PDBQT receptor file of N, H, CA, C and O in Angstrom, charges set to zero:
ATOM      1  N   ILE A   1      13.782  -4.501  10.263  1.00  0.00    +0.000 N 
ATOM      2  CA  ILE A   1      13.282  -4.950  11.589  1.00  0.00    +0.000 C 
ATOM      3  C   ILE A   1      11.817  -5.366  11.460  1.00  0.00    +0.000 C 
ATOM      4  O   ILE A   1      11.008  -4.630  10.895  1.00  0.00    +0.000 OA
ATOM      5  N   ALA A   2      11.484  -6.524  11.974  1.00  0.00    +0.000 N 
ATOM      6  H   ALA A   2      12.142  -7.122  12.433  1.00  0.00    +0.000 HD
ATOM      7  CA  ALA A   2      10.123  -7.050  11.862  1.00  0.00    +0.000 C 
ATOM      8  C   ALA A   2       9.135  -6.146  12.602  1.00  0.00    +0.000 C 
ATOM      9  O   ALA A   2       8.013  -5.937  12.143  1.00  0.00    +0.000 OA
ATOM     10  N   GLU A   3       9.560  -5.612  13.750  1.00  0.00    +0.000 N 
ATOM     11  H   GLU A   3      10.472  -5.782  14.124  1.00  0.00    +0.000 HD
ATOM     12  CA  GLU A   3       8.649  -4.764  14.531  1.00  0.00    +0.000 C 
ATOM     13  C   GLU A   3       8.229  -3.534  13.741  1.00  0.00    +0.000 C 
ATOM     14  O   GLU A   3       7.075  -3.111  13.803  1.00  0.00    +0.000 OA
ATOM     15  N   VAL A   4       9.164  -2.964  13.003  1.00  0.00    +0.000 N 
ATOM     16  H   VAL A   4      10.102  -3.308  12.953  1.00  0.00    +0.000 HD
ATOM     17  CA  VAL A   4       8.846  -1.773  12.209  1.00  0.00    +0.000 C 
ATOM     18  C   VAL A   4       7.811  -2.121  11.152  1.00  0.00    +0.000 C 
ATOM     19  O   VAL A   4       6.835  -1.395  10.964  1.00  0.00    +0.000 OA
ATOM     20  N   LYS A   5       8.030  -3.238  10.464  1.00  0.00    +0.000 N 
ATOM     21  H   LYS A   5       8.823  -3.828  10.617  1.00  0.00    +0.000 HD
ATOM     22  CA  LYS A   5       7.083  -3.655   9.422  1.00  0.00    +0.000 C 
ATOM     23  C   LYS A   5       5.710  -3.881  10.030  1.00  0.00    +0.000 C 
ATOM     24  O   LYS A   5       4.690  -3.525   9.441  1.00  0.00    +0.000 OA
ATOM     25  N   ARG A   6       5.697  -4.478  11.217  1.00  0.00    +0.000 N 
ATOM     26  H   ARG A   6       6.526  -4.767  11.695  1.00  0.00    +0.000 HD
ATOM     27  CA  ARG A   6       4.418  -4.762  11.885  1.00  0.00    +0.000 C 
ATOM     28  C   ARG A   6       3.688  -3.461  12.183  1.00  0.00    +0.000 C 
ATOM     29  O   ARG A   6       2.484  -3.350  11.952  1.00  0.00    +0.000 OA
ATOM     30  N   VAL A   7       4.423  -2.474  12.699  1.00  0.00    +0.000 N 
ATOM     31  H   VAL A   7       5.401  -2.564  12.886  1.00  0.00    +0.000 HD
ATOM     32  CA  VAL A   7       3.804  -1.184  13.031  1.00  0.00    +0.000 C 
ATOM     33  C   VAL A   7       3.276  -0.515  11.769  1.00  0.00    +0.000 C 
ATOM     34  O   VAL A   7       2.162   0.009  11.760  1.00  0.00    +0.000 OA
ATOM     35  N   LEU A   8       4.069  -0.531  10.711  1.00  0.00    +0.000 N 
ATOM     36  H   LEU A   8       4.974  -0.957  10.719  1.00  0.00    +0.000 HD
ATOM     37  CA  LEU A   8       3.639   0.094   9.463  1.00  0.00    +0.000 C 
ATOM     38  C   LEU A   8       2.394  -0.599   8.929  1.00  0.00    +0.000 C 
ATOM     39  O   LEU A   8       1.490   0.056   8.409  1.00  0.00    +0.000 OA
ATOM     40  N   SER A   9       2.345  -1.919   9.055  1.00  0.00    +0.000 N 
ATOM     41  H   SER A   9       3.079  -2.451   9.477  1.00  0.00    +0.000 HD
ATOM     42  CA  SER A   9       1.185  -2.667   8.570  1.00  0.00    +0.000 C 
ATOM     43  C   SER A   9      -0.056  -2.273   9.356  1.00  0.00    +0.000 C 
ATOM     44  O   SER A   9      -1.131  -2.096   8.783  1.00  0.00    +0.000 OA
ATOM     45  N   VAL A  10       0.093  -2.138  10.664  1.00  0.00    +0.000 N 
ATOM     46  H   VAL A  10       0.967  -2.282  11.129  1.00  0.00    +0.000 HD
ATOM     47  CA  VAL A  10      -1.047  -1.753  11.511  1.00  0.00    +0.000 C 
ATOM     48  C   VAL A  10      -1.519  -0.351  11.153  1.00  0.00    +0.000 C 
ATOM     49  O   VAL A  10      -2.719  -0.105  11.031  1.00  0.00    +0.000 OA
ATOM     50  N   LEU A  11      -0.567   0.569  10.986  1.00  0.00    +0.000 N 
ATOM     51  H   LEU A  11       0.408   0.369  11.085  1.00  0.00    +0.000 HD
ATOM     52  CA  LEU A  11      -0.930   1.948  10.651  1.00  0.00    +0.000 C 
ATOM     53  C   LEU A  11      -1.611   1.991   9.292  1.00  0.00    +0.000 C 
ATOM     54  O   LEU A  11      -2.603   2.699   9.118  1.00  0.00    +0.000 OA
ATOM     55  N   ASP A  12      -1.087   1.239   8.325  1.00  0.00    +0.000 N 
ATOM     56  H   ASP A  12      -0.282   0.664   8.466  1.00  0.00    +0.000 HD
ATOM     57  CA  ASP A  12      -1.673   1.215   6.989  1.00  0.00    +0.000 C 
ATOM     58  C   ASP A  12      -3.098   0.687   7.061  1.00  0.00    +0.000 C 
ATOM     59  O   ASP A  12      -3.999   1.217   6.411  1.00  0.00    +0.000 OA
ATOM     60  N   GLY A  13      -3.294  -0.356   7.852  1.00  0.00    +0.000 N 
ATOM     61  H   GLY A  13      -2.562  -0.787   8.379  1.00  0.00    +0.000 HD
ATOM     62  CA  GLY A  13      -4.632  -0.936   7.993  1.00  0.00    +0.000 C 
ATOM     63  C   GLY A  13      -5.569   0.075   8.632  1.00  0.00    +0.000 C 
ATOM     64  O   GLY A  13      -6.724   0.200   8.224  1.00  0.00    +0.000 OA
ATOM     65  N   ALA A  14      -5.077   0.800   9.635  1.00  0.00    +0.000 N 
ATOM     66  H   ALA A  14      -4.139   0.699   9.966  1.00  0.00    +0.000 HD
ATOM     67  CA  ALA A  14      -5.904   1.796  10.320  1.00  0.00    +0.000 C 
ATOM     68  C   ALA A  14      -6.308   2.893   9.343  1.00  0.00    +0.000 C 
ATOM     69  O   ALA A  14      -7.453   3.347   9.352  1.00  0.00    +0.000 OA
ATOM     70  N   VAL A  15      -5.374   3.315   8.506  1.00  0.00    +0.000 N 
ATOM     71  H   VAL A  15      -4.445   2.946   8.499  1.00  0.00    +0.000 HD
ATOM     72  CA  VAL A  15      -5.657   4.360   7.514  1.00  0.00    +0.000 C 
ATOM     73  C   VAL A  15      -6.743   3.887   6.560  1.00  0.00    +0.000 C 
ATOM     74  O   VAL A  15      -7.645   4.651   6.217  1.00  0.00    +0.000 OA
ATOM     75  N   LEU A  16      -6.663   2.626   6.128  1.00  0.00    +0.000 N 
ATOM     76  H   LEU A  16      -5.930   2.005   6.406  1.00  0.00    +0.000 HD
ATOM     77  CA  LEU A  16      -7.668   2.087   5.211  1.00  0.00    +0.000 C 
ATOM     78  C   LEU A  16      -9.034   2.072   5.884  1.00  0.00    +0.000 C 
ATOM     79  O   LEU A  16     -10.038   2.421   5.264  1.00  0.00    +0.000 OA
ATOM     80  N   VAL A  17      -9.075   1.670   7.145  1.00  0.00    +0.000 N 
ATOM     81  H   VAL A  17      -8.259   1.386   7.649  1.00  0.00    +0.000 HD
ATOM     82  CA  VAL A  17     -10.347   1.622   7.877  1.00  0.00    +0.000 C 
ATOM     83  C   VAL A  17     -10.925   3.025   8.015  1.00  0.00    +0.000 C 
ATOM     84  O   VAL A  17     -12.112   3.243   7.770  1.00  0.00    +0.000 OA
ATOM     85  N   ILE A  18     -10.081   3.973   8.410  1.00  0.00    +0.000 N 
ATOM     86  H   ILE A  18      -9.117   3.795   8.609  1.00  0.00    +0.000 HD
ATOM     87  CA  ILE A  18     -10.538   5.356   8.582  1.00  0.00    +0.000 C 
ATOM     88  C   ILE A  18     -11.046   5.909   7.252  1.00  0.00    +0.000 C 
ATOM     89  O   ILE A  18     -12.080   6.575   7.207  1.00  0.00    +0.000 OA
ATOM     90  N   SER A  19     -10.321   5.633   6.178  1.00  0.00    +0.000 N 
ATOM     91  H   SER A  19      -9.481   5.092   6.215  1.00  0.00    +0.000 HD
ATOM     92  CA  SER A  19     -10.729   6.115   4.860  1.00  0.00    +0.000 C 
ATOM     93  C   SER A  19     -12.081   5.530   4.482  1.00  0.00    +0.000 C 
ATOM     94  O   SER A  19     -12.935   6.228   3.935  1.00  0.00    +0.000 OA
ATOM     95  N   ALA A  20     -12.275   4.244   4.774  1.00  0.00    +0.000 N 
ATOM     96  H   ALA A  20     -11.582   3.677   5.218  1.00  0.00    +0.000 HD
ATOM     97  CA  ALA A  20     -13.532   3.579   4.441  1.00  0.00    +0.000 C 
ATOM     98  C   ALA A  20     -14.672   4.197   5.248  1.00  0.00    +0.000 C 
ATOM     99  O   ALA A  20     -15.753   4.440   4.712  1.00  0.00    +0.000 OA
ATOM    100  N   VAL A  21     -14.433   4.450   6.526  1.00  0.00    +0.000 N 
ATOM    101  H   VAL A  21     -13.554   4.253   6.961  1.00  0.00    +0.000 HD
ATOM    102  CA  VAL A  21     -15.475   5.031   7.387  1.00  0.00    +0.000 C 
ATOM    103  C   VAL A  21     -15.823   6.437   6.916  1.00  0.00    +0.000 C 
ATOM    104  O   VAL A  21     -16.999   6.790   6.827  1.00  0.00    +0.000 OA
ATOM    105  N   GLU A  22     -14.815   7.234   6.617  1.00  0.00    +0.000 N 
ATOM    106  H   GLU A  22     -13.860   6.948   6.689  1.00  0.00    +0.000 HD
ATOM    107  CA  GLU A  22     -15.068   8.605   6.177  1.00  0.00    +0.000 C 
ATOM    108  C   GLU A  22     -15.745   8.617   4.815  1.00  0.00    +0.000 C 
ATOM    109  O   GLU A  22     -16.503   9.533   4.497  1.00  0.00    +0.000 OA
ATOM    110  N   GLY A  23     -15.469   7.594   4.013  1.00  0.00    +0.000 N 
ATOM    111  H   GLY A  23     -14.854   6.849   4.271  1.00  0.00    +0.000 HD
ATOM    112  CA  GLY A  23     -16.051   7.527   2.671  1.00  0.00    +0.000 C 
ATOM    113  C   GLY A  23     -17.548   7.251   2.716  1.00  0.00    +0.000 C 
ATOM    114  O   GLY A  23     -18.274   7.572   1.775  1.00  0.00    +0.000 OA
ATOM    115  N   VAL A  24     -18.009   6.649   3.824  1.00  0.00    +0.000 N 
ATOM    116  H   VAL A  24     -17.420   6.388   4.588  1.00  0.00    +0.000 HD
ATOM    117  CA  VAL A  24     -19.426   6.290   3.903  1.00  0.00    +0.000 C 
ATOM    118  C   VAL A  24     -20.279   7.522   4.129  1.00  0.00    +0.000 C 
ATOM    119  O   VAL A  24     -21.502   7.417   4.223  1.00  0.00    +0.000 OA
TER     120      VAL A  24
């Protein structure tokens, strides 16, 4: 399902952003 992939992509992106912020 495209919607599932979209949600996973958004969550993955959010995790990367959070990791980058916490890493600073």
